[in-house]
Structures are given as structure tokens and as C-alpha cells.
C-alpha positions as CSV (number, residue, x, y, z in Angstrom):
1,X,-199.5,-66.3,-57.5
2,X,-199.5,-70.0,-56.7
3,X,-197.2,-71.8,-54.4
4,X,-195.3,-75.1,-55.3
5,X,-195.7,-76.1,-51.7
6,X,-199.4,-76.5,-52.4
7,X,-198.9,-79.3,-54.9
8,X,-198.5,-83.0,-54.2
9,X,-195.1,-83.3,-56.0
10,X,-192.5,-86.0,-56.1
11,X,-188.8,-84.9,-56.4
12,X,-187.2,-86.8,-59.3
13,X,-183.8,-85.0,-59.2
14,X,-182.4,-82.6,-56.8
15,X,-179.9,-79.8,-56.5
16,X,-178.9,-80.1,-60.2
17,X,-178.0,-77.7,-62.9
18,X,-180.6,-76.5,-65.3
19,X,-178.8,-78.5,-68.0
20,X,-178.9,-81.7,-66.0
21,X,-182.6,-81.1,-65.3
22,X,-183.2,-80.7,-69.1
23,X,-181.2,-83.8,-69.9
24,X,-183.1,-85.8,-67.3
25,X,-186.6,-84.7,-68.4
26,X,-185.7,-85.5,-72.2
27,X,-184.3,-88.9,-71.2
28,X,-187.1,-90.0,-68.8
29,X,-190.2,-88.8,-70.6
30,X,-191.2,-89.4,-74.3
31,X,-193.5,-86.4,-74.8
32,X,-191.5,-83.2,-74.1
33,X,-192.6,-79.6,-74.7
34,X,-190.4,-76.5,-74.9
35,X,-191.7,-73.4,-73.1
36,X,-190.2,-69.9,-72.8
37,X,-189.0,-68.7,-69.4
38,X,-191.8,-67.0,-67.6
39,X,-194.3,-69.8,-68.7
40,X,-197.2,-70.1,-66.2
41,X,-197.6,-73.5,-64.8
42,X,-200.0,-74.1,-61.9
43,X,-200.1,-70.2,-61.7
44,X,-196.4,-70.4,-61.0
45,X,-193.8,-68.9,-63.3
46,X,-191.1,-71.3,-64.6
47,X,-187.7,-69.7,-64.7
48,X,-184.5,-70.7,-66.2
49,X,-182.4,-70.4,-69.4
50,X,-184.4,-71.2,-72.5
51,X,-185.5,-73.5,-73.7
52,X,-187.4,-75.0,-70.7
53,X,-188.5,-78.5,-71.1
54,X,-191.6,-79.9,-69.6
55,X,-192.3,-83.6,-70.0
56,X,-195.8,-85.3,-70.0
57,X,-196.3,-88.8,-69.2
58,X,-200.1,-89.6,-69.1
59,X,-201.5,-87.1,-66.7
60,X,-198.2,-86.6,-65.0
61,X,-195.9,-83.5,-65.6
62,X,-192.2,-83.4,-65.0
63,X,-190.6,-79.9,-65.0
64,X,-187.7,-78.1,-63.6
65,X,-188.2,-75.8,-60.6
66,X,-185.7,-73.5,-59.2
67,X,-185.9,-72.5,-55.6
68,X,-183.6,-69.6,-54.6
69,X,-180.7,-70.6,-52.3
70,X,-181.6,-74.4,-52.9
71,X,-181.0,-74.8,-56.6
72,X,-182.9,-76.5,-59.4
73,X,-185.1,-79.7,-58.8
74,X,-187.0,-81.8,-61.3
75,X,-190.6,-82.2,-60.0
76,X,-193.2,-84.7,-60.9
77,X,-196.9,-83.8,-60.4
78,X,-200.3,-85.1,-61.5
79,X,-201.9,-82.5,-63.7
80,X,-204.3,-83.4,-66.3
81,X,-205.4,-79.9,-67.0
82,X,-202.0,-78.5,-67.3
83,X,-201.0,-81.4,-69.7
84,X,-203.9,-80.7,-71.9
85,X,-203.1,-77.0,-71.8
86,X,-199.5,-77.7,-73.1
87,X,-200.7,-80.2,-75.7
88,X,-203.2,-77.6,-77.1
89,X,-200.4,-75.2,-77.6
90,X,-198.7,-77.4,-80.1
């Protein structure tokens, strides 16, 4: 299993609710994909109530990440291969 700490990420929103994270992503990014809970992103399972929204802006992904005891964050990561993988699932 992967580790989010191994990625070069930017925190776009911190300590928010999952609903706030979803609204933020839909507002900030034009290309948004819905994935089910448990979807593997960077070999990390994305968890939360469905649907989970992942935004794509060029080669950048914006997605919610929940860290136990710390809450939910919206992270932004450069990830060309993951963006292409999401686009191909449509």
C-alpha cells in the first residue's frame, strides 16, 4: 500500500467535512470524476461517503483525503498517469 506522505502534495483545504471537500472540488475544477469509496489512487484507497469527487486540471489532481484523528483535507498533486487512468474509465 502506498503512503500519501511520499507524494509532493499541496493542501488546498484542511480540516473540513467531506461535504465541504466535495463542494470545494466541484467549484474549483471544471473536470470532475465520481469514484466509489475504496477507489485506488496512487495505490492508496480513497475513503468517504459516496460519491467521492476527484478533480482534474491538466496533469493536476484534486481529491479528498481523510486522515484519522485529523479530519478531511483536499489535496492537489501532479499526477499525469492517474489523470489519464481516470479519464479512460469514462
